[in-house]
Residue, then its C-alpha position, 0 to 999 in steps of 0.5 A: m848201330i846194326c850187329v849182325l854173326a856171321g859165316g861165310v857165302g849166306a852172310a855174305r849174301f846177306l849183308a850186301g842185301l842188308l847195305r843196301v838199307v841201312p849206311a855201311d857205317d852203321v853196320t858190324v860184323i863179327g866174323n867166324v874164324a873157327d875155318d881159318l888154317v895155315i897152309h902153304g904158310l899162309h894165314v888163311s881166313p876164309d869166311l871173312d875173305t867171303i864177306t870182304y869179296t861180295l862186298a866189294d862186288q869182287v866175289d866169284p858169282d858162281r862159287g861165292w867164294g874167291l874172286r872173279d875173273e881168277s886164275w889158277q897157275a900157282m895150284t898148277m905148278l904146286g899140283r905139277y910138284g905133288g904139292i898139297d892142291w885141295f884147298n884151291l887158291g886164286d893167283r889174285d886171292l894169294g896177294t890176300h894172304l900174302y899181305r895178312t901173313q906178313r902183317l901178323s908176322e909183324g906182330a899186327t892182330l888178325s883184326q887190324v889185319t882185318a880193318e886193313i883189308t876191308t879199307a883197301w877195299d873200301l868197305g865202309l863197315r867193321l868187320l871183327p872177327v869174333t877172337d884174334d886168339p887161334l879158334r879152330t873147329r875139329v870134325t871127328v868122321v866115321d872113315p869108313d868104319t873108323e872114327r878120327e877127327v880132322s880139321f874142319q877145312e878136312w872135313f869141308v873142302q877135302r872130303h867134301h863134306d860128304v862123310p858122317v859127322r859123329s861131333v864137333r868141338w872147337t881149340g883153343a876156345d877156353e883161353a879165347t878172349p873176344a877180339p876188341g870191340v865184339l862185346e860193345a858191338l853186341i851189347e850197345a846194337e840197336a839191333v843184332v842179327i845172326a845171319p843164315s849161317n851153318p848154325i853149328v859151325s859158323i855161328g857155333p864157334l862165335l860162342e863158344v868165345p867166353g864172353v859172347d854167349d853171355a853177351l847174346r844172351e843179354v840182348r835177346e829181346r832185340t836179337v833175330a836169327i834167319s833160318p839157313i834151313v829152308a823145306g828141310a834142306a840148306l840152301k848151301g852147305p853141309a848144315d842140314r846133314l850135320m845137323v842130323d848127323l849130331g841128332l838134331e831135327a833138320t828144320v826151322v823147328g830145329v833152327a829154333r830150338w838151337y836160338e832159342p837161347y839167343a833169339a826173340a824171333l827167327v826169320i823162316d821162308e814162306a816155305d816153312a810157313d806150316l811149321a810157324a806154329e812149332v818155331t813158336a813153341a820151341g821159343p822164338r816168334p816165327v816171322v814169314t817172308p822170302t829168304v832164299m836170296s835169288s837177288p839183291d832186291v830179295a836180300a834187301a828185302l829180307a835186310r828190311t824184314t828182319l830188321a822190323a822183327a827187331g824193332v828197327t825201321v829203315e826208311g825208303p825203297a828197299 
């Protein structure tokens, strides 16, 4: 079994490649829920839904999130009434959130609802929220001269993640417990992959859930991380700027230092081959290969190389 720690868009694209080289029922994904929010009375799980829609081949190819061929009439009506319309929910997408909210109100756990949704899309793999308990990312921003703490989505979507960040923390972490199957997936996996997601706000929250950090350290020798930073920049999202704001080096070397306690190897792009020695000095063994998933074939090749770095050989063409 392959276990993947995942955020949103980058992780989803990697997983699409992974499923081209290994059977879906051999894959367990531990997903980030610290980006979740309740808006318009609906429980929205952006990262879990991005993975689901991508693997169902229903994601909007231009945005990388939400559903393709979406319409926005509900948002138009909200705008007419002066309601909250900065967080866009498409008309089809609303059906997912309506269902999730209904099931949660009936007493189902987030894990149970997520399994029902992935089954409805016939995905085959197991997608586990890292916890069924409330876990939320809070971001302290400088706006413009005064520090104030906002929710993750207020920073990421409403403010377009373009204001300086002073700190990040997670509420609910101390009280959270891993969702059923999470620790077992980590410990029992033949290989653990940390997907090319934002190390701080996508993977960081997973490590805040008691037990996950220790489990990942325990399986370090069969864990491989994939850098989301290529040539000093994030391919999508604000990972590079966030690392700089928090005093980290926004290069594959900075990523290597972040993941040193958890991953024996770090997959880096060919554009960063000249930094391989510095990655080695930081701790993880560097694996140089194309990481920009410009096509399904490239994503599949990346998955194959990543598994090989963990000692797992996949037969057949990528």
